Every structure is written in C-alpha cells, then in structure tokens.
C-alpha positions as CSV (number, residue, x, y, z in Angstrom):
1,X,11.9,-2.5,-13.8
2,X,10.7,-6.1,-13.3
3,X,12.8,-6.4,-10.1
4,X,11.1,-3.2,-8.7
5,X,7.7,-4.5,-9.4
6,X,8.4,-8.0,-7.9
7,X,9.8,-6.3,-4.9
8,X,7.0,-4.0,-4.5
9,X,4.4,-6.8,-5.1
10,X,6.1,-9.1,-2.4
11,X,6.1,-6.2,-0.1
12,X,2.5,-5.7,-0.6
13,X,1.5,-9.3,-0.4
14,X,3.4,-10.1,2.8
15,X,2.2,-7.0,4.6
16,X,-1.4,-7.3,3.3
17,X,-4.4,-7.6,5.4
18,X,-7.9,-8.6,4.2
19,X,-9.2,-5.1,4.6
20,X,-8.6,-2.2,2.1
21,X,-9.0,0.5,4.8
22,X,-7.9,3.9,3.6
23,X,-4.5,4.8,5.5
24,X,-4.3,7.9,7.4
25,X,-1.5,9.2,5.3
26,X,-2.6,8.0,1.9
27,X,-0.3,9.0,-0.8
28,X,-2.1,10.2,-4.0
29,X,-1.9,8.1,-7.2
30,X,0.1,10.7,-8.9
31,X,2.7,11.0,-6.3
32,X,2.9,7.1,-5.8
33,X,3.4,7.2,-9.7
34,X,6.3,9.4,-9.3
35,X,7.9,7.3,-6.5
36,X,7.5,4.1,-8.5
37,X,9.1,5.8,-11.6
38,X,12.1,6.9,-9.6
39,X,12.3,3.4,-8.2
40,X,12.4,2.0,-11.6
41,X,15.1,4.5,-12.8
42,X,17.4,3.7,-9.9
43,X,16.7,-0.1,-10.4
44,X,18.1,0.4,-14.0
45,X,21.1,2.5,-12.8
46,X,21.8,-0.5,-10.4
47,X,21.9,-2.9,-13.4
48,X,24.6,-0.6,-14.9
49,X,26.4,0.1,-11.7
50,X,25.8,-3.1,-9.4
51,X,28.1,-1.8,-6.7
52,X,25.4,0.8,-6.0
53,X,23.3,0.1,-2.9
54,X,19.9,-0.4,-4.0
55,X,18.2,-0.2,-0.6
56,X,20.0,3.3,-0.1
57,X,18.8,4.3,-3.5
58,X,15.2,3.4,-2.5
59,X,15.4,5.1,0.8
60,X,16.9,8.3,-1.1
61,X,13.7,8.1,-3.4
62,X,11.4,8.0,-0.5
63,X,13.3,11.0,1.3
64,X,13.3,12.9,-2.0
65,X,9.5,12.7,-2.2
66,X,9.2,13.3,1.6
67,X,7.4,10.0,2.2
68,X,8.1,7.4,4.9
69,X,8.6,3.9,4.2
70,X,5.4,3.2,6.3
71,X,3.2,5.4,4.3
72,X,4.5,4.1,1.1
73,X,3.8,0.6,2.3
74,X,0.3,1.5,3.5
75,X,-0.6,3.4,0.4
76,X,0.6,0.7,-1.9
77,X,-1.4,-2.0,0.1
78,X,-4.5,0.2,-0.2
79,X,-4.2,0.7,-3.9
80,X,-3.4,-3.0,-4.6
81,X,-6.9,-3.8,-3.7
82,X,-8.1,-1.8,-6.6
83,X,-6.5,-3.1,-9.9
84,X,-7.8,-0.1,-11.7
85,X,-6.1,2.4,-9.6
86,X,-2.9,0.2,-9.5
87,X,-2.9,0.0,-13.3
88,X,-3.3,3.7,-13.5
89,X,-0.4,4.3,-11.1
90,X,1.8,2.0,-13.1
91,X,0.7,3.6,-16.4
92,X,1.5,7.0,-15.1
93,X,4.9,5.8,-13.8
94,X,5.7,4.5,-17.3
95,X,4.8,7.8,-18.8
96,X,7.0,9.7,-16.3
97,X,9.9,7.5,-17.1
98,X,9.3,8.0,-20.9
99,X,9.2,11.8,-20.4
100,X,12.4,11.7,-18.5
101,X,14.1,9.7,-21.2
102,X,12.5,10.2,-24.6
103,X,15.1,8.1,-26.3
104,X,13.7,5.2,-24.4
105,X,10.4,5.6,-26.3
106,X,12.3,5.8,-29.5
107,X,14.2,2.6,-28.4
108,X,10.9,0.8,-27.4
109,X,9.4,1.6,-30.8
110,X,12.5,0.7,-32.7
111,X,12.5,-2.8,-31.1
112,X,8.8,-3.3,-31.2
113,X,8.1,-3.0,-27.6
114,X,5.3,-0.5,-28.1
115,X,2.2,-0.9,-26.1
116,X,0.2,-3.8,-27.2
117,X,-3.3,-4.6,-25.9
118,X,-3.3,-7.5,-23.5
119,X,-5.1,-10.6,-24.6
C-alpha cells in the first residue's frame, strides 16, 4: 500500500501546477476511493506474485472503473490541494479494502495496527 501511495504522490507532485482548478472530468471522491482501494489490492497481489505486471494491473483498474489515466491524474491533482478531501478519500479507500477482506481487519487488530490518533 505504501508503494501505491508513493507512486500516486510522485505522480501528483511532478504533474502539479500551482492552481487547483477544477478539472472538466472531475472524479468524485467516492469513485476515486474505489480506484485507490483497487490499486492497493493489486499492489499487494504484486507483492505475492512479483511476475505480475503492475502497470497492466493499474491500467486494468482504470479501465474497470471507466476512467482515463488523464482524468485520474487531473482529479488527484485537484484533491491533493485539499488535505481534508484527500484524507477522506484515503479513509474511504481503507474502509473499502477492509470490507472486501474482513480478515484483514481482524489481523490488524490482532497485531495492534488499529487506528491510532496521529500526534
């Protein structure tokens, strides 16, 4: 999951401009959460099966959600200027992942990775 976050963060940083102009095809926060959750799931599959082509997996996720890479990048760049929205997107993505894999929630609690307030 860290690799996906870093990849998306670099994508956003290198393609950012100083304005946070609303893109023409802005992806909703909910939809973006679904896409990021799927990216994270495929990222973990890559860890288990390193022969998998992660770039193809990312393109598959975008196609599955009927989103172009450009629209994803533009929407992510828009939301990155609003940390509250970006945190909401990632929190929703985490919820989606835990709904798809309830055993992960048990694992996190068992290993004391539950949500702790940031200090």
